[in-house]
Backbone as CSV, one residue per row, in Angstrom:
resi,resn,N_x,N_y,N_z,CA_x,CA_y,CA_z,C_x,C_y,C_z
1,MET,17.032,-0.206,-8.364,15.677,-0.040,-8.876,15.303,-1.229,-9.742
2,SER,14.175,-1.839,-9.465,13.678,-2.936,-10.291,12.262,-2.618,-10.744
3,ILE,11.743,-3.454,-11.611,10.395,-3.271,-12.154,9.547,-4.474,-11.754
4,ILE,8.321,-4.204,-11.264,7.403,-5.281,-10.924,7.017,-6.048,-12.184
5,ARG,6.824,-7.341,-12.044,6.560,-8.225,-13.184,5.448,-7.704,-14.093
6,GLU,4.349,-7.213,-13.501,3.229,-6.713,-14.302,3.645,-5.571,-15.233
7,GLY,4.667,-4.830,-14.833,5.102,-3.688,-15.629,5.638,-4.082,-16.992
8,TYR,6.306,-5.241,-17.064,6.852,-5.677,-18.345,5.736,-5.963,-19.349
9,TYR,4.620,-6.486,-18.854,3.500,-6.786,-19.748,2.929,-5.496,-20.346
10,PHE,2.612,-4.520,-19.489,2.018,-3.269,-19.974,2.981,-2.508,-20.874
11,ALA,4.249,-2.433,-20.474,5.233,-1.730,-21.288,5.445,-2.453,-22.616
12,GLY,5.450,-3.790,-22.573,5.651,-4.562,-23.798,4.522,-4.380,-24.794
13,VAL,3.279,-4.367,-24.300,2.126,-4.145,-25.185,2.209,-2.758,-25.820
14,ALA,2.557,-1.754,-25.022,2.655,-0.385,-25.544,3.749,-0.287,-26.598
15,LEU,4.877,-0.945,-26.371,5.967,-0.910,-27.345,5.611,-1.665,-28.624
16,LEU,4.859,-2.741,-28.492,4.417,-3.482,-29.672,3.499,-2.614,-30.527
17,ILE,2.577,-1.904,-29.871,1.691,-0.985,-30.597,2.507,0.111,-31.266
18,ALA,3.516,0.622,-30.546,4.377,1.666,-31.108,5.095,1.172,-32.355
19,LEU,5.563,-0.080,-32.304,6.281,-0.649,-33.451,5.369,-0.777,-34.665
20,ILE,4.149,-1.225,-34.429,3.194,-1.360,-35.542,2.860,0.011,-36.139
21,LEU,2.606,0.979,-35.243,2.249,2.314,-35.716,3.412,2.997,-36.427
22,TYR,4.636,2.660,-36.037,5.809,3.301,-36.641,5.864,3.066,-38.151
23,PHE,5.462,1.865,-38.580,5.507,1.545,-40.003,4.331,2.151,-40.770
24,ILE,3.350,2.639,-40.032,2.222,3.327,-40.658,2.468,4.835,-40.690
25,ASN,2.821,5.346,-39.521,3.123,6.772,-39.368,4.052,6.925,-38.166
26,PRO,5.317,7.254,-38.392,6.283,7.332,-37.284,5.825,8.236,-36.138
27,TYR,5.138,9.313,-36.466,4.692,10.233,-35.420,3.626,9.594,-34.518
28,ALA,2.859,8.672,-35.080,1.808,8.011,-34.299,2.389,7.087,-33.240
29,ALA,3.666,6.729,-33.377,4.308,5.828,-32.416,4.769,6.556,-31.154
30,ILE,4.736,7.893,-31.180,5.248,8.653,-30.036,4.427,8.396,-28.775
31,LEU,3.105,8.469,-28.913,2.234,8.320,-27.742,2.393,6.962,-27.063
32,PRO,2.333,5.835,-27.792,2.528,4.552,-27.113,3.932,4.397,-26.519
33,CYS,4.939,5.059,-27.103,6.280,5.022,-26.509,6.297,5.749,-25.167
34,VAL,5.599,6.887,-25.129,5.490,7.621,-23.864,4.744,6.786,-22.835
35,LEU,3.680,6.111,-23.290,2.908,5.246,-22.395,3.768,4.104,-21.852
36,ALA,4.619,3.529,-22.706,5.511,2.452,-22.275,6.485,2.956,-21.213
37,ALA,7.001,4.163,-21.428,7.930,4.750,-20.459,7.229,4.983,-19.121
38,TYR,5.968,5.437,-19.187,5.229,5.661,-17.944,4.960,4.342,-17.221
39,CYS,4.666,3.277,-17.954,4.424,1.975,-17.337,5.661,1.499,-16.583
40,ILE,6.830,1.696,-17.187,8.071,1.327,-16.513,8.241,2.154,-15.243
41,TYR,7.916,3.452,-15.347,8.006,4.348,-14.187,7.002,3.957,-13.113
42,PHE,5.769,3.663,-13.511,4.707,3.353,-12.556,4.988,2.059,-11.802
43,PHE,5.478,1.044,-12.489,5.684,-0.264,-11.875,7.082,-0.406,-11.263
44,ARG,7.728,0.703,-10.999,9.064,0.651,-10.403,9.001,0.129,-8.967
45,ASN,10.078,-0.497,-8.550,10.177,-1.041,-7.196,11.536,-0.648,-6.626
46,PRO,11.647,0.573,-6.113,12.948,1.037,-5.615,13.379,0.295,-4.366
47,ALA,14.676,0.123,-4.216,15.208,-0.531,-3.018,14.946,0.359,-1.806
48,ARG,14.593,-0.246,-0.701,14.297,0.492,0.523,15.103,-0.084,1.689
49,LYS,15.508,0.795,2.593,16.227,0.390,3.792,15.203,0.183,4.899
50,ILE,14.956,-1.063,5.260,13.909,-1.410,6.223,14.469,-1.317,7.655
51,PRO,13.841,-0.537,8.535,14.303,-0.470,9.934,14.213,-1.844,10.601
52,VAL,15.239,-2.208,11.344,15.259,-3.538,11.962,14.641,-3.534,13.365
53,ASP,14.510,-2.385,13.983,13.941,-2.278,15.325,12.515,-2.843,15.324
54,LYS,12.260,-3.876,16.146,10.960,-4.544,16.156,9.844,-3.656,16.716
55,SER,10.202,-2.585,17.410,9.177,-1.697,17.969,8.670,-0.692,16.942
56,LEU,9.291,-0.652,15.765,8.930,0.328,14.742,7.998,-0.291,13.707
57,ILE,6.945,0.446,13.364,5.990,0.042,12.330,6.197,0.951,11.130
58,VAL,6.392,0.354,9.965,6.701,1.147,8.778,5.462,1.343,7.909
59,SER,5.539,2.321,7.057,4.425,2.604,6.153,4.251,1.460,5.155
60,PRO,3.011,1.066,4.881,2.767,0.008,3.896,2.784,0.514,2.457
61,ALA,2.880,1.838,2.282,2.785,2.390,0.930,3.485,3.730,0.837
62,ASP,3.823,4.102,-0.399,4.284,5.462,-0.682,3.062,6.359,-0.837
63,GLY,3.221,7.630,-0.539,2.109,8.551,-0.756,2.094,9.672,0.255
64,THR,0.926,10.251,0.437,0.722,11.373,1.354,-0.294,10.981,2.409
65,VAL,0.043,11.242,3.672,-0.888,10.935,4.754,-2.109,11.846,4.617
66,GLN,-3.248,11.213,4.397,-4.486,11.960,4.189,-5.200,12.244,5.503
67,GLU,-5.077,11.309,6.445,-5.781,11.476,7.720,-5.196,10.499,8.744
68,VAL,-5.216,10.917,10.008,-4.913,10.030,11.130,-6.087,10.131,12.092
69,VAL,-6.795,9.024,12.296,-8.011,9.068,13.116,-7.945,8.005,14.207
70,HIS,-8.597,8.306,15.329,-8.679,7.350,16.433,-10.005,6.612,16.342
71,LEU,-9.970,5.286,16.498,-11.164,4.456,16.421,-11.375,3.735,17.742
72,ASP,-12.627,3.480,18.061,-12.939,2.740,19.288,-12.504,1.284,19.199
73,SER,-12.570,0.730,17.979,-12.200,-0.667,17.806,-12.043,-0.977,16.323
74,ASP,-11.571,-2.163,16.045,-11.403,-2.656,14.676,-11.694,-4.150,14.711
75,ASP,-12.260,-4.689,13.641,-12.670,-6.093,13.628,-11.517,-7.044,13.906
76,PHE,-10.306,-6.688,13.494,-9.158,-7.567,13.699,-8.321,-7.145,14.896
77,VAL,-8.049,-5.835,15.016,-7.234,-5.354,16.131,-7.952,-5.571,17.461
78,ARG,-9.288,-5.381,17.467,-10.153,-5.660,18.625,-9.772,-4.862,19.875
79,SER,-9.425,-3.622,19.672,-9.111,-2.724,20.788,-9.099,-1.309,20.231
80,PRO,-9.103,-0.296,21.091,-8.962,1.078,20.594,-7.712,1.180,19.713
81,CYS,-7.809,1.936,18.638,-6.729,1.924,17.654,-6.666,3.228,16.870
82,TYR,-5.613,3.341,16.088,-5.442,4.469,15.175,-5.481,3.956,13.741
83,LYS,-6.093,4.746,12.863,-6.079,4.443,11.432,-5.346,5.555,10.696
84,VAL,-4.341,5.161,9.923,-3.588,6.106,9.099,-3.970,5.861,7.641
85,ILE,-4.473,6.899,6.990,-4.919,6.798,5.597,-3.879,7.453,4.701
86,ILE,-3.401,6.698,3.706,-2.347,7.170,2.808,-2.901,7.228,1.380
87,PHE,-2.835,8.416,0.774,-3.301,8.581,-0.604,-2.125,8.430,-1.559
88,LEU,-2.316,7.602,-2.590,-1.294,7.375,-3.608,-1.716,8.050,-4.903
89,SER,-0.919,8.986,-5.376,-1.182,9.599,-6.674,-0.634,8.681,-7.765
90,VAL,-0.910,9.012,-9.016,-0.431,8.182,-10.124,1.084,8.280,-10.278
91,PHE,1.727,9.185,-9.543,3.177,9.343,-9.638,3.918,8.642,-8.497
92,ASP,3.182,8.109,-7.517,3.810,7.418,-6.400,4.110,5.964,-6.757
93,VAL,5.079,5.385,-6.039,5.311,3.943,-6.131,4.063,3.235,-5.623
94,HIS,3.604,2.202,-6.331,2.319,1.591,-5.998,2.404,0.179,-5.428
95,VAL,3.612,-0.309,-5.155,3.707,-1.599,-4.480,3.415,-1.393,-2.994
96,ASN,2.863,-2.425,-2.365,2.566,-2.380,-0.931,3.513,-3.299,-0.177
97,ARG,3.868,-2.867,1.049,4.818,-3.613,1.870,4.224,-3.902,3.243
98,ALA,4.657,-4.994,3.843,4.182,-5.361,5.175,4.720,-4.364,6.196
99,PRO,3.858,-3.774,7.024,4.317,-2.795,8.015,5.033,-3.412,9.204
100,ILE,4.776,-4.696,9.460,5.442,-5.445,10.531,5.736,-6.851,10.018
101,ALA,6.609,-7.552,10.746,6.805,-8.975,10.471,5.698,-9.743,11.182
102,GLY,5.189,-10.768,10.549,4.127,-11.538,11.181,3.438,-12.459,10.202
103,GLN,2.355,-13.063,10.656,1.596,-14.024,9.853,0.234,-13.452,9.508
104,ILE,-0.201,-13.717,8.289,-1.510,-13.236,7.849,-2.592,-14.117,8.458
105,LYS,-3.388,-13.535,9.339,-4.443,-14.268,10.031,-5.821,-13.999,9.442
106,VAL,-5.951,-12.898,8.737,-7.229,-12.535,8.113,-6.942,-12.014,6.718
107,GLN,-7.771,-12.410,5.771,-7.689,-11.891,4.404,-9.105,-11.742,3.875
108,LYS,-9.414,-10.564,3.371,-10.784,-10.305,2.919,-10.762,-9.399,1.687
109,TYR,-11.478,-9.816,0.668,-11.635,-8.996,-0.545,-13.092,-8.584,-0.661
110,VAL,-13.323,-7.290,-0.793,-14.686,-6.761,-0.849,-14.881,-6.024,-2.167
111,CYS,-15.877,-6.438,-2.937,-16.213,-5.739,-4.173,-16.917,-4.418,-3.835
112,GLY,-16.745,-3.430,-4.675,-17.370,-2.143,-4.396,-17.260,-1.190,-5.563
113,ARG,-17.391,0.090,-5.248,-17.376,1.126,-6.269,-15.937,1.560,-6.557
114,PHE,-15.793,2.516,-7.481,-14.478,3.040,-7.846,-14.513,4.563,-7.790
115,ARG,-14.814,5.093,-6.602,-14.836,6.534,-6.407,-13.407,7.051,-6.285
116,PRO,-13.177,8.377,-6.483,-11.834,8.921,-6.309,-11.261,8.563,-4.951
117,ALA,-9.990,8.183,-4.908,-9.383,7.643,-3.689,-9.215,8.674,-2.582
118,TYR,-9.346,9.958,-2.913,-9.194,10.983,-1.865,-10.509,11.251,-1.138
119,LYS,-11.619,10.661,-1.570,-12.901,10.849,-0.902,-12.887,10.154,0.467
120,ASP,-13.534,10.772,1.444,-13.510,10.254,2.811,-14.144,8.876,2.947
121,SER,-15.115,8.573,2.084,-15.893,7.346,2.253,-15.361,6.159,1.463
122,VAL,-14.225,6.308,0.775,-13.788,5.221,-0.112,-13.456,3.948,0.659
123,GLY,-13.040,4.081,1.924,-12.717,2.902,2.717,-13.920,2.024,2.990
124,PHE,-15.121,2.583,2.825,-16.345,1.822,3.050,-17.035,1.448,1.736
125,GLU,-16.891,2.275,0.698,-17.642,2.080,-0.543,-16.842,1.398,-1.645
126,ASN,-15.550,1.668,-1.713,-14.766,1.203,-2.853,-14.294,-0.245,-2.705
127,GLU,-13.948,-0.820,-3.843,-13.380,-2.160,-3.850,-12.089,-2.152,-3.041
128,ARG,-11.879,-3.200,-2.217,-10.718,-3.181,-1.334,-10.294,-4.602,-0.957
129,HIS,-9.048,-4.678,-0.530,-8.472,-5.954,-0.097,-7.788,-5.717,1.242
130,LEU,-8.162,-6.492,2.254,-7.659,-6.315,3.616,-6.901,-7.548,4.061
131,ILE,-5.768,-7.323,4.728,-5.080,-8.415,5.401,-4.843,-8.010,6.862
132,GLY,-4.944,-8.986,7.750,-4.641,-8.774,9.156,-3.383,-9.536,9.505
133,ILE,-2.362,-8.824,9.990,-1.069,-9.431,10.310,-0.909,-9.488,11.828
134,GLU,-0.526,-10.656,12.322,-0.347,-10.822,13.766,1.097,-11.203,14.069
135,ASN,1.618,-10.584,15.110,2.991,-10.840,15.527,3.022,-10.795,17.046
136,GLY,2.954,-11.969,17.692,2.884,-11.994,19.142,1.586,-11.366,19.609
137,ASN,1.684,-10.329,20.425,0.500,-9.631,20.918,0.093,-8.454,20.033
138,LEU,0.809,-8.232,18.945,0.533,-7.091,18.064,-0.288,-7.524,16.860
139,ARG,-1.370,-6.796,16.624,-2.210,-7.034,15.447,-2.333,-5.744,14.645
140,VAL,-2.184,-5.869,13.334,-2.243,-4.715,12.436,-3.053,-5.103,11.206
141,THR,-3.908,-4.213,10.739,-4.597,-4.445,9.468,-4.112,-3.461,8.420
142,VAL,-4.022,-3.928,7.195,-3.666,-3.076,6.059,-4.702,-3.308,4.971
143,THR,-5.233,-2.225,4.433,-6.269,-2.330,3.406,-5.836,-1.593,2.150
144,GLN,-5.821,-2.301,1.030,-5.601,-1.694,-0.281,-6.975,-1.291,-0.824
145,ILE,-7.099,-0.052,-1.242,-8.397,0.462,-1.699,-8.285,0.972,-3.131
146,ALA,-9.192,0.515,-3.980,-9.203,0.957,-5.369,-9.704,2.397,-5.459
147,GLY,-9.366,3.064,-6.562,-9.828,4.427,-6.800,-10.478,4.540,-8.157
148,ILE,-10.644,5.764,-8.621,-11.326,5.986,-9.902,-10.499,5.448,-11.070
149,LEU,-9.155,5.436,-10.910,-8.290,4.878,-11.940,-7.774,3.493,-11.561
150,ALA,-7.720,3.230,-10.253,-7.193,1.945,-9.781,-8.272,0.891,-9.846
151,ARG,-8.352,0.186,-10.950,-9.400,-0.812,-11.145,-8.902,-2.227,-10.881
152,ARG,-7.710,-2.348,-10.338,-7.162,-3.691,-10.126,-6.292,-3.690,-8.879
153,ILE,-6.667,-4.522,-7.913,-5.870,-4.727,-6.714,-5.191,-6.086,-6.842
154,VAL,-3.879,-6.105,-6.725,-3.107,-7.335,-6.888,-2.539,-7.743,-5.534
155,SER,-2.705,-9.016,-5.185,-2.133,-9.549,-3.946,-1.323,-10.790,-4.264
156,TRP,-0.118,-10.865,-3.710,0.746,-12.017,-3.940,0.805,-12.930,-2.717
157,VAL,-0.060,-12.704,-1.761,-0.032,-13.497,-0.523,-1.398,-14.113,-0.271
158,THR,-1.434,-15.020,0.686,-2.700,-15.640,1.064,-2.687,-15.930,2.559
159,LEU,-3.791,-16.425,3.058,-3.957,-16.693,4.483,-2.848,-17.617,4.997
160,ASP,-2.328,-17.287,6.184,-1.285,-18.047,6.886,0.122,-17.810,6.343
161,ASP,0.260,-17.024,5.294,1.606,-16.681,4.824,2.320,-15.847,5.881
162,LYS,3.633,-16.015,5.959,4.447,-15.215,6.868,5.181,-14.136,6.080
163,LEU,5.194,-12.926,6.630,5.814,-11.792,5.972,6.896,-11.200,6.858
164,ASP,7.980,-10.774,6.230,8.983,-9.980,6.927,8.573,-8.515,6.857
165,LYS,9.037,-7.729,7.803,8.728,-6.304,7.756,9.325,-5.690,6.493
166,GLY,8.502,-4.947,5.764,8.950,-4.321,4.531,8.860,-5.199,3.301
167,GLU,8.429,-6.453,3.473,8.328,-7.369,2.329,7.169,-6.974,1.417
168,LEU,7.388,-7.067,0.117,6.329,-6.781,-0.846,5.218,-7.812,-0.718
169,TYR,3.970,-7.339,-0.762,2.869,-8.304,-0.723,1.773,-8.002,-1.727
170,GLY,1.796,-6.830,-2.351,0.734,-6.512,-3.296,0.988,-5.225,-4.059
171,LEU,-0.006,-4.870,-4.856,0.104,-3.737,-5.767,-1.293,-3.212,-6.077
172,ILE,-1.414,-1.893,-6.195,-2.671,-1.286,-6.647,-2.361,-0.523,-7.922
173,ARG,-3.132,-0.744,-8.957,-2.796,-0.162,-10.248,-3.511,1.171,-10.500
174,PHE,-2.691,2.220,-10.647,-3.078,3.518,-11.200,-3.907,4.415,-10.276
175,GLY,-3.346,4.768,-9.132,-3.968,5.782,-8.267,-4.922,5.183,-7.263
176,SER,-4.647,5.342,-5.970,-5.428,4.600,-4.999,-5.182,5.101,-3.585
177,CYS,-5.527,4.251,-2.605,-5.429,4.620,-1.205,-5.100,3.366,-0.396
178,THR,-4.286,3.529,0.632,-3.956,2.424,1.533,-4.221,2.872,2.959
179,GLU,-4.846,1.997,3.753,-5.116,2.290,5.156,-4.393,1.273,6.031
180,ILE,-3.863,1.746,7.141,-3.267,0.856,8.125,-3.875,1.166,9.484
181,VAL,-4.250,0.119,10.208,-4.836,0.270,11.541,-3.911,-0.395,12.550
182,VAL,-3.545,0.356,13.597,-2.648,-0.150,14.635,-3.282,0.096,15.999
183,PRO,-2.981,-0.728,17.009,-3.545,-0.494,18.345,-3.034,0.815,18.936
184,ASP,-3.777,1.354,19.887,-3.406,2.670,20.391,-2.275,2.651,21.419
185,ASN,-1.622,1.487,21.589,-0.373,1.503,22.342,0.809,1.798,21.422
186,VAL,0.480,2.211,20.202,1.475,2.643,19.219,1.436,4.170,19.133
187,ASP,2.581,4.794,19.307,2.673,6.246,19.144,2.806,6.554,17.655
188,ILE,1.846,7.305,17.114,1.870,7.651,15.695,2.884,8.768,15.465
189,LEU,3.789,8.567,14.510,4.888,9.502,14.276,4.751,10.286,12.982
190,VAL,3.598,10.163,12.312,3.357,10.934,11.094,2.110,11.783,11.291
191,LYS,1.953,12.783,10.451,0.790,13.664,10.554,0.222,13.920,9.169
192,LYS,-0.979,14.480,9.149,-1.669,14.770,7.893,-0.814,15.661,6.997
193,GLY,-0.747,15.281,5.721,0.011,16.055,4.743,1.447,15.608,4.569
194,GLU,1.918,14.701,5.417,3.303,14.250,5.349,3.483,13.190,4.271
195,LYS,4.595,13.266,3.548,4.926,12.256,2.542,5.590,11.064,3.224
196,VAL,5.205,9.854,2.814,5.772,8.643,3.390,6.271,7.722,2.282
197,ARG,7.209,6.851,2.655,7.778,5.883,1.716,7.576,4.482,2.269
198,GLY,6.980,3.612,1.445,6.664,2.260,1.884,7.894,1.482,2.320
199,GLY,7.793,0.837,3.493,8.868,0.015,4.001,9.990,0.780,4.672
200,GLU,9.977,2.089,4.559,11.096,2.899,5.042,10.666,3.939,6.074
201,THR,9.573,4.653,5.805,9.101,5.665,6.739,8.469,5.005,7.957
202,VAL,8.921,5.395,9.131,8.354,4.867,10.374,7.091,5.659,10.679
203,ILE,5.949,4.968,10.700,4.689,5.664,10.991,4.271,5.521,12.447
204,GLY,4.894,4.563,13.154,4.531,4.386,14.551,5.575,3.605,15.323
205,ARG,5.574,3.818,16.625,6.477,3.092,17.521,5.664,2.488,18.651
206,ILE,5.861,1.200,18.898,5.157,0.540,19.993,5.639,1.137,21.310
207,ARG,4.699,1.597,22.097,5.035,2.249,23.357,5.549,1.219,24.364
208,ARG,6.652,1.538,24.988,7.201,0.639,26.009,6.324,0.686,27.254
209,LYS,6.142,-0.475,27.871,5.364,-0.531,29.108,6.126,0.110,30.242
210,GLU,5.420,0.911,31.011,6.056,1.508,32.183,6.299,0.422,33.222
211,GLU,7.284,0.642,34.055,7.618,-0.328,35.091,6.411,-0.561,35.996
212,GLY,6.057,-1.811,36.198,4.924,-2.139,37.046,3.611,-2.199,36.306
213,GLU,3.582,-1.780,35.042,2.342,-1.808,34.257,2.042,-3.228,33.843
214,ARG,0.784,-3.636,33.968,0.393,-4.995,33.604,-0.072,-5.058,32.165
215,ASP,-0.061,-6.297,31.613,-0.574,-6.518,30.251,-2.078,-6.365,30.231
C-alpha cells in the first residue's frame, strides 16, 4: 500500500493545523487529526495484480457499476460500442488506471457543472477529462467526471504518452464517476451494481474472430 503524492500535502496541512490547535486546546486538535487520517486513507494506492492477457480489458477505477449501456457510436471509438459507468464513493480508491496498454491519441478537458456523480446526466453536464487510448485496432475512451464533492480532476499524462495496462494515469478528488467506452466486439463481463477494482477487475474480453470472419 502506498500513498499518492497529493495525499501527503493534504494530510500534512491537517496535521499542522492539529499541532497549532493542540497548544490552544488539545481537544480541538482531534478533528484535524481525523481529517489527516482520512486524507491518508483517501489517497491510498493499493497494489493490484494486473491481468497480462491482452484480450482482457480492466476497470479504470474502483467503485460500483452504475450502468452498462449500448451506444450507436462514440467520437473516438467510431463504431457501435458499450459504455460502462462506474460510481466512486468517498470511501473508494480514487486513482485511475489505464484499462488497456496503448497510446493516448485524444485528450480533452471540458469545463462544466458539479452535480452529484450518481445523476444520469453528469457525463454531459459535469466537468470531465477524457482520454482516448489506441492499441492496434482497439480504441477505448476513459472519462474522469467530477461530482458535487470532486472539484479537482488530476491527470499525469498527456497526448501521445504510452500507457501499460493498469498503469496509473490520474486521480479524481473526493467522490466522482468514471466512464469507459469499448467497441461492441468486447464481451462485457460486469453488470449493474457490481463492485469493481481498478486495474484488477476484468470488465470486458475482446471477442475472438470466428474462423472465416473478415475484419
